[in-house]
Structure formats: C-alpha cells, structure tokens
N, C-alpha and C positions, 0 to 999 in steps of 0.2 A: 357846296354852291360855288358857281364859277362866274367870273365876269370877264368880258373881253377887254384887253388893253393892247391897242395896236398904235404904235408911234413910227412917225417917218424916219426912215433909216437915212443918215448922213453919208454923204459920199465919202467911202473909205480913202485914207492917204495913200500914196504911192507904196508899192510892193517893198521898195528898199528900206522905207522908213518904219515899216511895220515889224514889230519883234515877232509876234505869234500870229500865225493864220487866222483867217475866220472860221474856217471849217476844214475838214480832211474829207476828199471823195476818193473812196477805194485806196486810202493811204496816201493820196497825193494832197498836199497843202494847196488852199485856196485863198488867195490875198484879195481878190476882187469878187463881187456878186455878179453873176450872169445878168445880161441885159433884158432877158426875157423870163426871169424868176417871177412866179406867181405866189403871193402869199395869201391864204384865204383870210376870212376876217376872223374866224374863230381859231386862228393859229396859235397866237400867243394870249394865253389865258392866265389869270391869277387864281388860285385854289384857295377859298376861303375855308372857314370853319364849316363843316358838314354836319347837318342834325338828321335825327331820325323822324322827326315829325314836330308839330306845333309845340307839343308838351316839352320836347327836348330843347327847344330853342327858347321856349319861356323859363325853363328851369336854369338854363345856361345864363340868361340876362339876370335873373335873380341872384344866382350863387356867385356870379362874376363880381357884382357889386355889393356883396355882403347884405343883401336886404334880408329883413326878417320874412320869412315866407308866411308866417300868420299874420303879418301886417304889410302887405304889399303896397308900394306907392304906385297906384294904377297909371298916373299920369306920366311918370317918367318911363315906366316898363312899356306901356302902350306905344309911347312915342320912338322908342328904339325898335320895337317888335315892327311897327309900320315902316320904320326906314329899312329894315332888313327885307320885309315884304315887297317893297317897292324895286329892290335890287333883284329880288327872285322873280317878280312879274315880268321883266323885260326879257328874260332868258327862257323860262319855261312857265308857260301860262297853266298847264295842265298841272305841274307840280305845286303850284302856287294856290291852287283851289282850296286845299285843306288848311293852308295856312290863313287864307282869307277868311274862312270860317271861324278861327280862333280869334283873329283881328275883330271880327263882328262880335264876339262874344266879350272880348276886353271892352270895347266901346260901350256895349250895353251894360257891362258892370260899372264902368266909370260914370255914365248917364246915370245910373240907379243910385250911386253914392252921391251924386249932386242933388238929390231928392231929399226930402225930410225922411229920417229914418221910420220904417213902419213896425211898428211894435205888435207882436202877436198876443192873443189873449191868454195863452197857456204858457208864453215864454217870459222869464224875467227881463230878459235884454232884447233890444230890437234885432231884427234879422240883417245878418251880415251878407250884402251881395257877393262877397269874395269867397264865402264859405265852401261852394261846391267847387269852385276852382282850386282853392287850398287842397281840399280833400283829393282831388285828381292829381295834383303835383305831388302830393306826399306819396301816394300809392305808385305812382309813375317812379319816383325817385327811388323807393324801395325796390321795385322789381328791377329797375336798373343797376342797382348795388348788387343785387343778386345775380343778375346775368354777368356783371363784371367778375364776380368771384368764381361762378362756373367757368367763365371764360379762362380763367387764371389757371384752372386744373389742367394737367397733361393731357392731350388728346391725341389719339391715334391718328397718324397721317400728318400731324402737325409738328408735334413735339419729340414723337417716337414712331417707330415703324415696327408692325408685326412680322416675325420671322415666318417664312413661307418655305416649304420644302416640297419639291415636286417628285413624286415617286411614280414611276411608269409601272402600271399593272395590265395584264392582258384582260381583254374583255371577257373571254371564256375561261372559267376556272378549269385548270387541269388536273383530272382526279388520277390517282394511282392504280395501276393495273394489278387485279388480283387473280392468282391461278389457283388451280386445285391443290398444288402442294402446299400452299400457304394456309388454305382452309383445313387440310388434314393437319398440319402442325398446330393450328390452333385448337382443334377438337382434341388432339392427344394431351395438350397442355390443361384443358378443361377437365379431362378425365383424371389427370394426375392430381390436380388440385382437390377434385371430388374425393379421392381416395385418402388424402391427407387429414381432409376435415370430416373425421368421425365424431359422431354424436352418441352419448350412452344417456339412455333413458332409466331414471330412478324412480322407483315407485315407493310410496311410503306405507309401511304396514301399521294398521291401527291397533294400538297397544295399550290397554287401560290399566293404570296403577291401581285403581280401586278394584277391579276384576281380580288381579292378582294377589292383593290383600286378602281378598275372600278365599283365594285358593289356599294360601298360606295357612289360614286359620282352620279352614277344612282339615288339612293335612294334620295340624296339631291336635284337632279334637280328639279325645278318648286315648291320648297318649301322655305319658308324663313327661318324657323328654324326646327330642328328634335331633339327629346330628345335622349341624349347619349344611353339610354338602347334600344331605338327603332332600332338602327343600329345591334343588335345582336339577334341571334335565339339560344335559349338554346337547343332546340331538335336537333340540327345538332352535337352536342358534344362539349366537351373541345378543340379539335384540332381547328375546325374552329372558335370558339370564340378567340383562341390565335391568329390565323392568321388574323382575322378581326381586332382585337386590334392593331396588327402590321401595318396592312395596313392603320389605322386611324392615327397612330402616323407618318407613312411616309408621309401621306397626310399634316399633320400639319407641318412636317418639310419642305415640299417643298412649304408651304404656298398656298396650294389648298383648305384648309378649316380653319374655324376658331373655337375655342372651348372656348365658353363663360360660365360664372355663375354670375347671378345678385347678389348674396350675400351668405354668408356662410352657408353652407349645403342646398342650394338651389339647384334646379334641373340644370344638366348640359346640355346645348344645343350646338349642332354642325351645322354650316351652311357653306355654299360656300363662299370662300374668294373673288370670282369674280362674275359678273353678267353675266349669259349666254345670248348671243345675241339672 
C-alpha cells in the first residue's frame, strides 16, 4: 500500500555553507536544484505494510493487538479496517473493491451482533454471527503458515543454482568403417571359438539290479558252489560288472546266497542259501 507525500522544498542555502551536495549527476556534485525541475505527484511515496488480501489485513489487525480470534471485538476491528480501506480507495479503486466487500461483511456481522441473538431449535447455544468469519481466518492463517514454511526451504534459482555443463555433439553420428579384412578376422575368431567349445553326449544305459539278481540265481541253480569270479563277465563292460556286484550284495543281504572262503587268500565261493525243490 502506498500513499503520496509531497512537501514543498525549502530554498537550499548557499553552496559554500553546505557540507554535502544535494545529489550527484554523472559524478559531479549538485548544490542547487535546477529551476526547471519537475517533480511528479507520485514521486515521493511512503510504503506502508502490503497485504495479500482482505483476510490478510484482517488477520494482521487481530494478531497485532493480541485479540482472541474466537472472540473478535468487531467495533474496534471494523473501525481500523475501514480506516485502511479509506487510504487504499484514494489511490487504487480497483484494488479496493475486494477490500470493500470484506468491509460490508464486517458491518453486517456488527449489525447482527446488535440484534437479539437468534437461537436455533437443534442448537444448545445461539448462533454466533462471527463463526463463519472465524473459520475463514483460521483456515487462511493455517495456509499462510504452511506457505511460509515452504518458502523457507531452499529453492533452486533463489538459494542455490544447478550446475550445467554444455557438451557439443555432432548432429549426425559418425559410424566406424568396416572393411572385408575385419569381417574375415571376426569369422576366423568365431571358428576358433567353436572348435574350443566341444560337447560330449552321454547316454544312460538302463541296467536293472533285480534283473541281474535273477541272472545270478539262475547261474547258481543246480550247482553246489560257484567261484566268485565266474559270476562276472568282463566283456560286458564296467557298468554291467558294477550292477552284478550290487545284485550279489542284495542277494546276500536278503540271505538268498552265501559267500564263503575256506582260508585267508583262498578262493571265494558263492552258493545258494536254500535247497531248491
């Protein structure tokens, strides 16, 4: 809010009696004002407190005088508010329009408070004409406090600046050139890698322990003894020998065959543990 303050200028004393110049023009001191100097009416202004709206002004008046916002003295606040509106209306009528609307609301509240209180049927206490104004003031104060806290946070461009690095880049990307010699070298490297990576396919032969148990029992049938080595056929390969040995151990475990030896380092014999009918 601004208001003009223009006072007549007294005639300055002689240059010899003035310790400091009135102004400096291009570095040169000026001890007297030019006779043709024109001062506009709004040249000298006094800047008062600026408010962001009617609620801001009203809240300022209440908090400045430590009024209870839940019990606003409407007469005093309205009088101060109208005094501010009168100063504002002299300089900016368009800006004063929204303030005049709030002034009308304050006058209406004051007039309703002069009337006898109206008690509602479903309310234990009479309706307070200031309730809606108090609600708007509390909400505005809460939002204003939150805005102040957000404004106190560091902001880019105000409290610090982002670092920017300019890197020049060509518009069209430049691709490397490939010649036939490069393709030949890559192909040779791929062939060499393929030779190093050899794979072995292992197939599993289905061998049944139960089947070899039956074969061992067949070989022992009709014989009193049979030498241990006679039960194995090395020509069939190591897997068959292993399965046959496991089959012999299973037969001994189930007490279907007996494995005997007459003395140390003597031959080992295998016989049936039962006499077939």
